Residue frames relative to the residue before (quaternion, step in Angstrom):
aa qw qx qy qz dx dy dz
X 1.0000 0.0000 0.0000 0.0000 0.00 0.00 0.00
X 0.6732 0.4952 -0.3112 0.4524 3.59 0.91 -0.84
X 0.6320 0.5281 -0.3422 0.4524 3.62 1.02 -0.71
X 0.6608 0.5017 -0.3054 0.4673 3.60 0.94 -0.80
X 0.6559 0.5099 -0.3113 0.4613 3.56 1.01 -0.80
X 0.6696 0.4776 -0.3070 0.4788 3.60 0.95 -0.82
X 0.6077 0.5302 -0.3597 0.4693 3.63 1.09 -0.59
X 0.6446 0.5113 -0.3116 0.4753 3.59 0.97 -0.82
X 0.6598 0.4886 -0.3098 0.4796 3.62 0.95 -0.82
X 0.6302 0.5288 -0.3337 0.4602 3.61 1.01 -0.74
X 0.6564 0.5008 -0.3090 0.4722 3.60 0.93 -0.85
X 0.6538 0.5027 -0.3101 0.4730 3.61 0.94 -0.84
X 0.6458 0.5169 -0.3132 0.4666 3.57 1.01 -0.87
X 0.6602 0.4999 -0.3043 0.4707 3.61 0.94 -0.85
X 0.6455 0.5103 -0.3236 0.4671 3.61 1.00 -0.74
X 0.6414 0.5070 -0.3211 0.4779 3.60 1.00 -0.77
X 0.6662 0.4928 -0.3020 0.4713 3.60 0.93 -0.86
X 0.6338 0.5140 -0.3312 0.4738 3.61 1.03 -0.73
X 0.6394 0.5149 -0.3239 0.4703 3.61 0.99 -0.78
X 0.6563 0.4957 -0.3098 0.4770 3.60 0.94 -0.86
X 0.6473 0.5160 -0.3168 0.4630 3.61 0.97 -0.80
X 0.6492 0.5057 -0.3131 0.4740 3.58 0.98 -0.81
X 0.6492 0.5088 -0.3179 0.4676 3.61 0.98 -0.76
X 0.6338 0.5232 -0.3300 0.4644 3.61 1.00 -0.79
X 0.6591 0.4931 -0.3054 0.4788 3.61 0.94 -0.86
X 0.6469 0.5183 -0.3174 0.4606 3.59 0.97 -0.81
X 0.6745 0.4786 -0.2974 0.4770 3.60 0.91 -0.86
X 0.6268 0.5364 -0.3343 0.4557 3.59 1.05 -0.72
X 0.6678 0.4831 -0.3012 0.4796 3.61 0.92 -0.86
X 0.6444 0.5156 -0.3179 0.4668 3.58 1.00 -0.79
X 0.6497 0.5165 -0.3103 0.4634 3.57 1.00 -0.80
X 0.6487 0.5061 -0.3192 0.4703 3.61 0.99 -0.79
X 0.6469 0.5080 -0.3150 0.4736 3.59 0.99 -0.81
X 0.6501 0.5107 -0.3097 0.4697 3.58 0.97 -0.84
X 0.6488 0.5198 -0.3202 0.4542 3.61 0.96 -0.81
X 0.6687 0.4817 -0.3141 0.4713 3.60 0.92 -0.81
X 0.6389 0.5058 -0.3318 0.4752 3.62 1.02 -0.71
X 0.6395 0.5166 -0.3229 0.4689 3.59 1.01 -0.76
X 0.6270 0.5339 -0.3227 0.4667 3.58 1.04 -0.79
X 0.6893 0.4647 -0.2818 0.4791 3.61 0.89 -0.91
X 0.6208 0.5340 -0.3398 0.4626 3.59 1.07 -0.66
X 0.6452 0.5033 -0.3146 0.4810 3.59 1.02 -0.77
X 0.6434 0.5076 -0.3200 0.4754 3.59 1.01 -0.79
X 0.6315 0.5220 -0.3321 0.4673 3.61 1.06 -0.70
X 0.6292 0.5219 -0.3318 0.4708 3.60 1.03 -0.74
X 0.6628 0.4936 -0.3029 0.4747 3.58 0.98 -0.83
X 0.6333 0.5142 -0.3291 0.4756 3.60 1.03 -0.74
X 0.6322 0.5282 -0.3249 0.4646 3.59 1.06 -0.75
X 0.6756 0.4836 -0.2958 0.4714 3.60 0.91 -0.87
X 0.6882 0.4693 -0.3008 0.4644 3.60 0.89 -0.86
X 0.6181 0.5299 -0.3475 0.4652 3.62 1.08 -0.61
X 0.6404 0.5114 -0.3197 0.4755 3.57 1.03 -0.77
X 0.6526 0.4993 -0.3118 0.4771 3.59 0.95 -0.84
X 0.6400 0.5187 -0.3226 0.4662 3.59 0.99 -0.79
X 0.6472 0.5214 -0.3205 0.4545 3.60 0.97 -0.81
X 0.6648 0.4882 -0.3068 0.4750 3.59 0.94 -0.83
X 0.6381 0.5049 -0.3269 0.4806 3.59 1.02 -0.74
X 0.6376 0.5207 -0.3285 0.4631 3.59 1.00 -0.76
X 0.6354 0.5195 -0.3292 0.4670 3.60 1.04 -0.71
X 0.7004 0.4734 -0.2774 0.4565 3.57 0.89 -0.92
X 0.7338 0.4210 -0.2401 0.4761 3.58 1.09 -0.62
X 0.5603 0.6282 -0.3800 0.3834 3.60 1.27 -0.09
X 0.3408 -0.7015 0.5880 0.2145 3.55 -1.10 0.77
X 0.2649 -0.8213 0.4886 0.1286 3.57 -0.28 1.26
X 0.4728 0.6354 -0.4607 0.4006 3.60 1.23 0.12
X 0.6776 0.4799 -0.2764 0.4839 3.57 1.22 -0.52
X 0.6980 -0.4091 0.2736 0.5201 3.60 1.23 0.03
X 0.5436 -0.6141 0.4733 0.3215 3.53 -1.36 0.03
X 0.4820 -0.6285 0.5192 0.3211 3.54 -1.22 0.48
X 0.2638 -0.7775 0.5515 0.1473 3.59 -0.80 0.99
X 0.8058 -0.1086 0.1755 0.5551 3.53 0.71 -1.13
X 0.1030 -0.7541 0.6455 0.0637 3.55 -1.23 0.64
X 0.1281 -0.7712 0.6200 0.0668 3.57 -1.00 0.88
X 0.0744 -0.7863 0.6134 0.0059 3.54 -0.90 1.01
X 0.1842 -0.7715 0.5985 0.1125 3.56 -1.21 0.53
X 0.1273 -0.7609 0.6349 0.0405 3.54 -0.94 1.03
X 0.7068 -0.4670 0.2867 0.4474 3.65 -1.14 0.25
X 0.8108 0.2137 -0.1170 0.5322 3.62 0.92 -0.78
X 0.7729 0.3287 -0.1410 0.5242 3.59 1.24 -0.30
X 0.2496 -0.6972 0.6428 0.1960 3.51 -1.37 0.39
X 0.1571 -0.7869 0.5927 0.0703 3.55 -1.03 0.80
X 0.0882 -0.7760 0.6241 0.0213 3.54 -0.95 0.97
X 0.0869 -0.7991 0.5949 0.0038 3.59 -0.77 1.09
X 0.0464 -0.7878 0.6141 -0.0039 3.57 -0.77 1.07
X 0.2420 -0.7750 0.5749 0.1015 3.55 -1.14 0.75
X 0.0539 -0.7518 0.6560 0.0391 3.54 -1.16 0.74
X 0.2208 -0.8159 0.5299 0.0692 3.56 -0.65 1.18
X 0.2033 -0.7251 0.6449 0.1301 3.52 -1.27 0.62
X 0.0971 0.8239 -0.5370 0.1533 3.56 -0.25 1.34
X 0.5061 -0.6303 0.4885 0.3285 3.56 -1.20 0.51
X 0.7614 0.2234 -0.1493 0.5900 3.59 1.10 -0.62
X 0.0020 0.8496 -0.5246 0.0545 3.55 0.45 1.26
X 0.0005 0.7468 -0.6650 -0.0010 3.53 -0.88 1.01
X 0.3455 -0.7934 0.4678 0.1795 3.55 -0.47 1.18
X 0.4740 0.6762 -0.4552 0.3331 3.61 1.17 0.16
X 0.6938 0.4866 -0.2855 0.4475 3.62 1.03 -0.70
X 0.7891 -0.1512 0.1674 0.5714 3.58 0.76 -1.01
X 0.6457 -0.4587 0.4058 0.4560 3.52 -1.30 -0.08
X 0.1711 0.7865 -0.5799 0.1259 3.55 -0.73 0.99
X 0.2491 -0.7271 0.6201 0.1573 3.50 -1.36 0.37
X 0.4184 -0.7008 0.5210 0.2498 3.54 -0.98 0.88
X 0.0497 -0.7781 0.6261 0.0101 3.55 -0.99 0.91
X 0.4148 -0.7336 0.4922 0.2178 3.55 -1.23 0.41
X 0.6527 0.5130 -0.3223 0.4549 3.58 1.21 -0.24
X 0.4375 -0.7052 0.4985 0.2507 3.56 -0.93 0.91
X 0.5772 0.6123 -0.3776 0.3864 3.60 1.14 -0.58
X 0.7588 0.3581 -0.1901 0.5098 3.59 1.04 -0.76
X 0.3982 0.7278 -0.4795 0.2861 3.59 1.23 0.04
X 0.7922 0.2719 -0.2256 0.4976 3.57 -0.80 1.04
X 0.4328 0.6801 -0.4751 0.3527 3.58 1.24 0.15
X 0.1443 -0.8016 0.5788 0.0393 3.56 -0.97 0.90
X 0.2573 -0.7230 0.6233 0.1499 3.53 -1.03 0.92
X 0.1431 -0.7985 0.5837 0.0359 3.57 -0.59 1.21
X 0.0945 -0.8032 0.5881 -0.0077 3.55 -0.62 1.23
X 0.0430 -0.8231 0.5649 -0.0391 3.60 -0.33 1.30
X 0.0413 -0.7845 0.6187 -0.0096 3.56 -0.90 1.01
X 0.0910 -0.7709 0.6296 0.0315 3.57 -0.88 1.00
X 0.0235 -0.7951 0.6056 -0.0217 3.57 -0.80 1.07
X 0.5223 -0.6588 0.4598 0.2860 3.53 -1.15 0.70
X 0.3745 -0.6986 0.5654 0.2278 3.56 -1.19 0.68
X 0.6064 0.5850 -0.3452 0.4133 3.58 1.22 -0.41
X 0.4065 -0.7489 0.4608 0.2483 3.63 -0.63 1.02
X 0.7106 0.4410 -0.2689 0.4778 3.63 1.08 -0.59
X 0.7238 0.3248 -0.2337 0.5621 3.60 1.27 0.09
X 0.0558 -0.8236 0.5641 0.0199 3.61 0.26 1.20
X 0.1212 0.7901 -0.5843 0.1403 3.55 -0.69 1.12
X 0.0496 0.7677 -0.6375 0.0420 3.53 -1.08 0.78
X 0.0172 -0.7843 0.6193 -0.0329 3.55 -0.74 1.11
X 0.1227 -0.7966 0.5917 0.0181 3.54 -1.01 0.90
X 0.0013 -0.7690 0.6392 -0.0012 3.53 -1.12 0.78
X 0.1268 -0.7748 0.6173 0.0505 3.54 -0.93 0.97
X 0.0329 -0.8008 0.5964 -0.0436 3.56 -0.79 1.11
X 0.2404 -0.7403 0.6109 0.1450 3.54 -1.06 0.80
X 0.1302 -0.8071 0.5754 0.0235 3.55 -0.56 1.22
X 0.2722 -0.7686 0.5609 0.1435 3.57 -0.65 1.13
X 0.5684 -0.6146 0.4178 0.3529 3.62 -1.11 0.59
């Protein structure tokens, strides 16, 4: 009777240890997946900030006698960035770019910068958007 009881306790103990081991492996895999997603999310935030800075630099360095900037596309190792511009002008001609006519001289030349960063990785769908209003 004692041998059968100790065999039953040994089997139960082994099953409990196997369950705990399986849970540890599952949590470890989940943690690794979460860490890689967090890393890519941080890289997407940095790509969004650098794309916005690039757009503002492009606005400041552009000669507007040659027309307005409509759109800029950038490519990063894991992400694509699309930058669109919307202008607020007193003399708006919609042939150059998207613009809205305004009546105040104080806001003339204000630009709405719309930055979108999307993931190139098919198993990690991500899209981040930032909208910035740049004063002249």
